[in-house]
C-alpha positions as CSV (number, residue, x, y, z in Angstrom):
1,M,0.0,0.0,0.0
2,R,1.5,3.3,-1.1
3,I,1.7,6.2,1.4
4,K,-0.6,9.0,0.4
5,V,1.2,12.3,0.9
6,G,-0.1,15.9,1.0
7,M,2.6,18.6,0.6
8,F,2.7,22.1,2.0
9,G,5.0,24.5,0.2
10,Y,6.3,24.5,-3.4
11,G,9.1,27.0,-3.3
12,R,12.8,26.5,-3.8
13,T,13.0,23.6,-1.3
14,G,9.4,22.3,-1.5
15,S,9.5,21.7,-5.2
16,V,12.7,19.6,-4.8
17,V,11.1,17.7,-2.0
18,A,8.0,17.1,-4.1
19,G,10.2,15.7,-6.8
20,E,11.8,13.2,-4.3
21,I,8.3,12.0,-3.2
22,L,7.2,11.6,-6.9
23,K,10.3,9.4,-7.5
24,D,9.6,7.1,-4.5
25,D,7.6,4.0,-5.4
26,A,6.3,3.7,-1.8
27,C,4.7,7.2,-1.9
28,K,1.9,8.9,-3.9
29,L,1.8,12.7,-3.9
30,K,-1.9,13.5,-3.7
31,W,-1.9,17.3,-3.6
32,V,0.3,20.3,-3.0
33,L,-0.9,23.4,-1.1
34,R,0.9,26.7,-1.5
35,R,0.4,30.4,-0.7
36,T,0.4,31.8,-4.2
37,H,-1.9,31.0,-7.1
38,S,1.0,30.1,-9.4
39,H,0.3,26.9,-11.3
40,E,-3.0,26.4,-9.5
41,G,-4.9,23.4,-10.9
42,E,-1.8,21.9,-12.5
43,Y,0.1,18.8,-11.4
44,A,3.5,19.0,-9.7
45,S,4.4,15.8,-11.6
46,R,3.8,17.4,-15.0
47,L,5.7,20.5,-14.0
48,Q,8.7,18.3,-13.1
49,G,8.6,16.3,-16.3
50,F,6.9,13.1,-15.3
51,D,4.3,11.6,-17.7
52,F,1.6,11.0,-15.0
53,N,-0.7,13.2,-12.9
54,Q,0.2,13.5,-9.2
55,G,0.3,16.3,-6.8
56,R,-2.5,18.7,-7.9
57,I,-1.6,22.2,-6.9
58,Y,-4.0,24.2,-4.8
59,S,-3.8,27.7,-3.4
60,I,-4.4,28.0,0.3
61,G,-6.6,31.0,-0.4
62,S,-8.9,28.9,-2.7
63,I,-9.7,26.2,-0.2
64,S,-11.8,25.7,2.9
65,P,-9.6,24.0,5.5
66,E,-12.7,22.7,7.4
67,T,-13.6,20.6,4.4
68,F,-10.5,20.2,2.2
69,F,-8.7,17.7,4.4
70,K,-11.8,15.5,4.8
71,E,-12.5,15.4,1.0
72,N,-8.8,15.0,0.2
73,M,-7.6,12.7,3.0
74,V,-3.9,11.6,3.0
75,D,-1.8,9.5,5.3
76,V,0.7,12.2,6.1
77,I,1.3,15.9,5.5
78,I,4.8,17.0,4.8
79,D,5.3,20.7,5.5
80,F,8.1,22.8,3.9
81,S,6.2,26.0,3.8
82,V,6.0,28.7,6.5
83,N,5.4,28.5,10.3
84,S,1.9,29.8,10.0
85,A,0.8,26.7,8.0
86,V,0.0,24.9,11.2
87,D,-3.1,27.1,11.5
88,I,-4.3,25.4,8.2
89,Y,-3.4,21.8,8.6
90,K,-4.5,21.5,12.2
91,H,-7.9,20.6,10.7
92,A,-6.3,17.5,9.1
93,A,-5.3,16.0,12.5
94,R,-8.9,15.3,13.5
95,Y,-8.9,12.7,10.6
96,G,-5.8,11.0,11.9
97,T,-3.5,12.5,9.2
98,R,0.1,12.3,10.4
99,I,2.3,15.5,10.3
100,V,5.9,15.8,9.3
101,S,7.0,19.4,9.9
102,A,10.4,20.6,8.6
103,I,9.8,24.3,9.5
104,S,13.0,26.0,10.6
105,K,11.6,28.0,13.5
106,Y,8.2,28.3,15.2
107,E,6.9,31.1,17.4
108,K,6.0,29.9,20.9
109,R,2.2,29.9,20.1
110,Q,2.8,27.8,16.9
111,F,5.0,25.3,18.7
112,E,2.3,24.8,21.3
113,Q,-0.1,24.1,18.4
114,I,2.3,21.5,17.1
115,K,2.6,19.8,20.5
116,A,-1.2,19.8,20.8
117,L,-1.6,18.1,17.4
118,G,0.5,15.3,18.9
119,Q,-2.4,14.5,21.2
120,L,-4.5,13.8,18.1
121,T,-2.1,12.1,15.7
122,P,1.6,11.2,15.3
123,V,3.6,14.3,14.6
124,L,7.4,14.6,13.8
125,Y,9.0,18.0,14.0
126,S,12.5,18.7,13.0
127,P,14.0,22.1,11.9
128,N,16.5,20.1,9.7
129,I,15.1,16.8,8.6
130,T,18.2,15.4,6.9
131,L,19.4,12.1,8.2
132,G,23.0,13.3,8.5
133,V,22.4,16.4,10.6
134,N,20.3,14.4,13.1
135,F,23.1,11.9,13.4
136,L,25.4,14.9,14.0
137,I,23.2,16.0,16.9
138,E,23.3,12.6,18.5
139,A,27.0,12.2,18.0
140,S,27.6,15.6,19.5
141,K,25.6,14.8,22.6
142,V,27.6,11.6,23.0
143,L,30.9,13.4,22.7
144,Q,29.9,16.1,25.1
145,R,29.2,13.4,27.7
146,I,32.7,12.0,27.1
147,V,34.5,15.3,27.3
148,P,32.3,17.7,29.3
149,Q,35.2,20.1,29.8
150,A,35.6,20.8,26.1
151,D,34.9,24.3,24.6
152,I,32.1,24.0,22.1
153,E,31.2,26.3,19.2
154,I,28.6,25.8,16.5
155,I,29.1,27.2,13.0
156,E,26.2,27.3,10.5
157,E,26.7,28.3,6.8
158,H,23.9,29.0,4.4
159,F,23.2,30.8,1.1
160,K,23.6,34.6,1.1
161,G,20.0,35.4,1.2
162,K,19.0,33.4,4.2
163,P,17.9,36.0,6.8
164,D,17.6,34.2,10.1
165,V,19.9,32.1,12.2
166,S,19.6,28.5,11.3
167,G,16.9,26.7,13.3
168,T,19.1,23.6,13.2
169,A,22.0,25.4,14.8
170,L,19.7,26.7,17.5
171,R,18.4,23.2,18.1
172,I,22.0,21.9,18.4
173,A,22.8,24.5,21.0
174,E,19.7,23.7,22.9
175,D,20.4,20.0,22.9
176,L,23.9,20.7,24.1
177,G,22.8,23.1,26.8
178,L,24.7,26.0,25.2
179,D,23.8,29.7,25.2
180,K,22.4,30.3,21.7
181,E,23.6,33.9,21.6
182,K,27.2,33.1,22.5
183,H,27.9,29.8,20.8
184,V,26.2,29.9,17.4
185,N,28.2,31.5,14.6
186,S,26.5,32.3,11.3
187,I,28.1,32.6,7.8
188,R,26.1,33.8,4.7
189,V,27.9,33.4,1.4
190,G,27.2,32.3,-2.1
191,G,24.7,29.4,-2.7
192,I,25.5,27.1,0.2
193,V,22.5,24.8,0.8
194,G,23.4,24.2,4.4
195,R,26.5,23.3,6.4
196,H,26.6,22.7,10.2
197,E,29.8,22.1,12.2
198,V,30.2,21.4,15.9
199,I,33.7,22.1,17.2
200,F,35.0,20.6,20.4
201,G,38.1,22.3,21.6
202,L,40.5,20.5,24.0
203,P,44.0,21.6,25.2
204,N,45.8,19.3,22.8
205,Q,43.3,18.4,20.1
206,T,40.2,19.7,18.2
207,I,37.3,17.5,17.3
208,R,35.0,18.6,14.5
209,I,31.7,17.0,13.5
210,V,30.4,18.3,10.2
211,H,27.3,17.8,8.1
212,E,26.8,19.4,4.7
213,S,23.7,19.2,2.5
214,L,24.9,19.1,-1.1
215,S,21.4,19.3,-2.6
216,R,17.9,20.1,-1.3
217,A,17.0,16.6,-2.3
218,A,18.5,15.6,1.0
219,F,15.6,17.3,2.8
220,G,13.2,15.3,0.6
221,Q,14.9,12.0,1.4
222,G,14.8,12.8,5.1
223,A,11.1,13.8,5.0
224,I,10.2,10.5,3.2
225,Y,12.2,8.6,5.8
226,A,10.3,10.4,8.6
227,A,6.9,9.8,6.9
228,K,7.5,6.1,6.6
229,W,8.8,5.9,10.2
230,L,5.6,7.6,11.5
231,M,3.2,5.2,9.8
232,D,3.1,2.7,12.7
233,K,3.7,5.1,15.6
234,P,1.1,6.0,18.2
235,K,-0.1,9.6,18.8
236,G,2.6,11.8,20.1
237,L,5.3,14.4,19.2
238,Y,8.5,12.9,17.9
239,T,11.8,14.3,16.7
240,M,14.0,13.2,13.8
241,E,16.7,12.3,16.3
242,E,14.3,9.7,17.8
243,A,13.5,8.4,14.3
244,V,17.2,7.9,13.5
245,M,18.4,6.5,16.8
246,L,15.4,4.2,17.5
247,S,15.7,2.8,14.0
248,A,19.4,2.2,14.6
249,A,18.7,0.5,17.9
250,R,16.1,-1.7,16.2
251,N,18.5,-2.7,13.4
252,E,21.2,-3.4,15.9
253,R,18.9,-5.8,17.9
254,A,17.9,-7.5,14.6
255,F,21.5,-7.9,13.7
256,E,22.3,-9.4,17.1
257,S,19.4,-11.8,17.0
258,N,20.5,-13.1,13.6
259,G,23.8,-14.0,15.0
């Protein structure tokens, strides 16, 4: 049974993510919701060169959220749009639609809404949904426990036009118990998709843990991984770190049981 996916956002990243969903045989892109009226009524699949119809594009301003999600039910919504989209797809949670949110940063009120949705349906929220950066977070936490005396700095690099501090870098700082103002350093240059580095400074050595996204397709692959992982999960709010580490633990147990 293919996973029916609804997509929020069809901008620079969202369109690439949609392309990854369209290429995955385990998924079917049912629709795309976006803020503008651009390409409304067309199919994302056709816009990306596929010879089939998937991912009909709707404008948020042209739908009624109270009825749209009932008439166009999907297994999971993947959100690469803006933080206010939670005000729209909160209506989908009442029908058991799972949520994968890759929004970089929520306001406090919006994050409370995301947490509340976890009481109705499985929700996974990660400001950076790539597999690699979530492994970086877990590896950094392990290393911090090994060398708690180390000086730690976080460097995040993104394309020149990105206005805000990386939500991923702020998440790393939070997970490591660091002051976000003092320990997060931002670089904006060229067309860097995204690079995060955690530096552990010791008297006689320096340890660097680095993750770099070479293409926005990495976000799509991570979102698909998250959507598949959520399918058999109970209601609750999950993180990508949990998805990565719990899957690793399960695979390790399976390996051990097979001898």
